[in-house]
C-alpha positions in Angstrom: 0.0 0.0 0.0 1.3 3.4 -0.9 1.4 6.1 1.8 -1.1 8.8 2.5 -1.9 11.5 -0.1 -0.6 15.0 -0.3 -4.0 16.3 0.8 -3.8 14.2 4.0 -0.2 15.4 4.6 -1.3 19.0 4.2 -4.0 18.5 6.8 -1.5 16.9 9.1 0.9 19.8 8.7 -1.8 22.4 9.3 -2.5 20.7 12.6 1.2 20.5 13.6 0.8 21.9 17.0 -1.9 19.4 17.9 0.1 16.6 16.5 3.1 17.5 18.5 1.0 17.4 21.7 -0.2 14.0 20.7 3.4 12.9 19.9 4.4 13.9 23.4 1.7 11.6 24.8 2.9 8.8 22.6 6.5 9.2 23.6 5.4 9.1 27.2 4.2 5.5 26.6 7.4 4.8 24.7 9.5 5.9 27.7 7.4 3.9 30.1 8.0 0.6 28.4 11.7 1.3 27.6 13.0 -1.4 29.9 11.1 -4.1 28.1 13.1 -6.4 25.8 13.1 -5.6 22.0 10.1 -7.3 20.3 10.8 -10.0 17.8 10.1 -8.4 14.4 8.5 -10.4 11.7 11.2 -12.2 9.9 13.9 -11.4 12.5 17.1 -13.2 12.0 19.7 -14.4 14.5 22.9 -12.5 15.0 24.3 -9.5 16.8 23.8 -6.0 15.4 27.0 -4.0 14.9 27.6 -0.5 13.4 30.9 -1.6 11.8 31.1 -0.9 8.1 29.6 -3.6 6.0 27.0 -4.4 3.3 24.0 -3.7 5.6 21.3 -1.1 6.2 20.6 0.3 9.6 17.0 1.1 10.4 14.7 1.6 13.4 12.2 -1.2 13.7 9.5 -1.1 16.4 11.5 1.7 18.1 14.7 -0.4 18.2 17.9 -0.4 16.2 17.9 -3.0 13.5 19.9 -4.0 10.5 19.2 -5.8 7.2 21.3 -7.1 4.4 21.8 -4.6 1.7 21.4 -7.4 -0.8 18.1 -8.5 0.7 16.7 -5.5 2.6 13.2 -7.0 2.8 14.5 -10.3 4.3 15.4 -11.3 7.8 16.6 -8.5 10.1 18.7 -8.3 13.3 16.8 -6.3 16.0 18.8 -5.1 19.0 17.6 -4.2 22.4 18.7 -0.5 21.9 15.7 1.7 21.8 15.8 4.8 19.6 13.2 7.2 18.2 15.6 8.4 15.5 19.0 7.0 14.6 21.8 7.1 12.1 25.4 5.7 11.7 28.6 6.0 9.8 32.1 4.7 10.1 31.3 2.7 13.2 29.7 5.6 15.1 26.0 5.8 15.8 23.6 8.5 17.1 20.4 7.5 18.9 17.7 9.9 20.0 15.7 8.2 22.8 13.6 8.9 25.9 15.5 9.8 29.0 12.5 10.1 31.2 8.7 10.2 30.5 9.1 13.9 29.4 12.7 14.3 28.5 14.9 13.0 25.7 18.6 12.5 25.1 21.1 12.2 22.3 23.4 9.2 22.8 26.6 8.6 20.8 27.1 4.8 20.3 30.3 2.9 19.3 30.3 0.1 16.8 29.1 -2.4 19.4 26.2 -0.1 20.5 27.9 0.9 23.7 27.1 4.5 24.8 30.0 6.8 24.6 28.4 10.1 25.4 24.9 11.4 26.2 23.4 14.9 26.0 20.0 15.9 27.2 17.9 17.6 24.6 14.9 20.0 25.1 12.3 18.6 22.8 10.8 15.9 20.6 13.3 14.0 18.4 13.2 14.8 14.7 16.4 14.4 12.7 19.8 12.7 13.3 23.0 12.5 11.3 26.6 11.3 11.5 29.5 12.7 9.5 31.2 10.3 7.0 34.2 9.9 9.3 32.0 9.3 12.4 33.7 12.2 14.2 30.6 14.5 14.3 27.0 13.8 15.1 24.0 16.2 14.8 20.4 16.2 15.9 17.3 18.3 15.6 14.4 18.3 18.1 11.0 20.1 18.1 10.7 22.7 20.9 7.5 24.2 22.1 6.9 27.6 23.6 9.0 30.1 21.7 7.0 33.3 21.8 8.0 34.4 18.2 6.4 31.3 16.5 2.8 31.5 15.3 2.5 27.7 15.5 3.7 27.4 19.1 6.8 25.3 18.4 10.3 25.7 16.8 13.4 23.6 16.5 16.8 23.2 18.1 19.8 21.7 16.3 23.1 20.7 17.9 26.4 19.0 17.1 28.8 16.8 19.1 32.4 16.3 18.2 32.9 12.7 19.2 36.6 13.1 19.5 36.7 15.8 22.1 33.2 15.5 23.4 32.6 19.2 22.7 28.9 20.1 22.2 27.3 22.8 20.2 23.9 23.1 21.9 22.3 25.1 19.1 23.2 26.5 15.7 21.3 29.6 16.7 24.5 30.8 18.3 26.3 30.8 15.0 26.8 34.0 12.9 24.4 34.1 10.0 25.2 35.6 6.6 22.1 36.0 4.3 22.6 37.0 0.7 26.1 38.2 1.5 25.2 40.3 4.6 25.2 39.7 8.3 21.7 38.8 9.4 20.0 38.5 12.8 16.3 37.8 13.6 14.7 36.3 16.6 12.7 33.8 14.5 15.8 32.0 13.0 15.5 28.2 13.3 17.7 25.4 12.0 17.1 21.7 11.2 18.4 18.8 9.2 22.2 18.9 9.3 24.3 17.0 6.8 28.1 16.8 7.0 30.8 17.2 4.3 33.8 14.8 4.4 36.2 17.4 5.9 34.6 17.3 9.4 34.1 21.1 9.3 31.7 22.1 6.5 28.0 21.2 6.8 24.6 22.0 5.3 21.3 22.6 7.0 17.9 24.2 6.6 17.4 27.7 8.1 14.0 29.2 8.4 13.2 32.9 9.0 10.4 35.3 8.0 8.4 32.4 6.6 11.1 31.2 4.2 13.3 28.2 4.3 16.9 28.4 3.1 19.7 25.9 2.4 22.7 27.1 4.4 26.3 26.1 4.3 28.1 26.1 7.6 31.6 26.3 8.9 31.9 24.6 12.2 35.3 26.1 13.1 34.3 29.6 12.3 30.8 29.1 13.8 29.1 30.7 10.7 26.4 29.8 8.3 25.6 31.4 4.9 22.6 31.0 2.7 22.9 29.1 -0.6 19.4 29.0 -2.0 15.8 28.8 -0.8 13.0 26.3 -0.5 15.4 23.5 0.6 14.5 21.4 3.7 16.2 18.5 5.3 19.3 18.4 3.1 21.4 15.2 2.6 24.8 15.6 0.9 25.8 13.0 -1.7 28.8 10.8 -1.1 30.8 12.8 -3.7 29.8 16.1 -2.1 28.3 17.6 -5.3 24.5 17.2 -4.8 22.0 17.7 -2.1 18.9 15.5 -1.7 16.1 17.4 0.0 12.4 17.8 0.4 11.1 20.7 -1.7 7.8 22.4 -0.7 5.3 22.3 -3.5 4.8 25.9 -4.7 7.1 26.9 -1.8 4.2 26.0 0.5 4.7 23.2 3.0 0.9 22.8 3.5 0.8 21.5 0.0 3.4 18.7 0.8 7.0 18.1 -0.3 8.6 16.6 -3.4 11.8 14.6 -2.9 14.3 16.4 -5.1 18.1 16.7 -5.8 20.0 20.0 -6.0 23.2 20.2 -8.0 25.4 22.5 -5.9 27.5 23.8 -8.8 24.6 24.9 -11.0 21.8 25.0 -8.3 19.7 23.0 -10.8 16.9 21.0 -9.1 15.8 17.6 -10.3 12.6 16.1 -8.9 12.7 12.3 -8.3 10.1 9.9 -9.5 8.6 9.7 -6.0 5.2 11.4 -6.2 4.2 11.0 -2.6 4.9 13.8 -0.1 8.2 12.9 1.6 8.5 14.4 5.1 11.9 13.0 5.8 15.6 13.6 5.5 16.6 11.2 2.8 19.7 9.0 3.0 22.1 8.2 0.1 22.5 4.4 -0.2 25.2 5.0 -2.8 25.9 7.7 -5.4 22.7 7.2 -7.3 20.0 5.9 -4.9 18.0 7.6 -2.1 16.3 5.9 0.8 13.5 7.6 2.9 10.6 6.9 5.2 7.0 7.1 4.1 4.1 6.4 6.5 1.0 4.5 5.7 -2.5 5.8 6.5 -2.3 4.0 9.8 1.0 5.7 10.7 3.2 2.7 10.3 6.5 3.4 8.5 8.2 1.8 5.5 11.6 2.6 4.0 11.4 3.3 0.2 14.1 3.8 -2.4 14.2 5.8 -5.6 16.9 6.9 -8.2 18.4 10.3 -7.5 18.4 11.4 -11.1 14.7 11.5 -11.7 14.5 8.2 -13.6 12.9 4.9 -12.6 10.2 4.4 -10.0 10.0 4.2 -6.2 10.3 0.7 -4.7 9.6 -0.6 -1.2 13.0 -1.3 0.4 12.4 -2.2 4.0 8.8 -2.7 5.3 7.9 -1.7 8.8 11.1 0.4 9.4 12.3 4.0 9.4 15.5 6.1 9.8 17.5 4.3 7.1 21.3 4.6 6.9 23.8 2.6 4.9 26.6 0.9 6.8 28.6 0.3 3.6 32.0 1.9 3.4 
């Protein structure tokens, strides 16, 4: 079954504040049963889950880290006891956003054997997670309620951890912003959806301000971000560093849904993928030509889909009953 229509997605977005309140209640239940063993997923296979590089895909299955064979992603999966709402991994380093208490959440950095290396409390509901190609940096985004300048009643916080030093950037809102070549400040600036370049310094993210959403390029050492182009949300940098996969608001209006697209950074040319459903996710590159992303069915259950990045082909179901895809291949 294909996921819900754009019209349904639009209605969901229009009621975002209500949904966030409902999500909080759902996450309370999630936190309450955190101590329970991981459920046995349909088709679960024997083995121990590891984040070490290999021909596997990492996902979240029934709120637990799981992996499947890249050659047979719909086949048996290994489900761990590590509970995560959002997750990602690269180069043997994982990031897990999980409940800390009934009403609080944390970012946990995991080693290749899923052992916690560092934990940082976060002030909101988990939304996005990323790890740099080297495994040296991790980033997260959470929804935060109560900022007075937001008409919807919620905003975002995005932070970064250097896994080598343990240094934490609590929010990108502390960085200097350059918009269209000029220094820019506004109380309504929000960031989400970090993706890292290979040099462990440059990154891309979405910045929103005055009702518009921009792709920004960041410099971690300099603590600066600068705008690149607009109407880009949840960027994901390609393995060769030349393209950005992202969700593009239809007619620049998120209430109309999003089209999974790819931006060429040199020309700023945008190519829409063959996926026609509204993709409210930060897509992951499986390789240099294929994107993976989560779509939810009408009953809310997630599936991981894949589609070519060049606009050709057709979407295909990759991993049923799963979300938060990440390739563990080198």
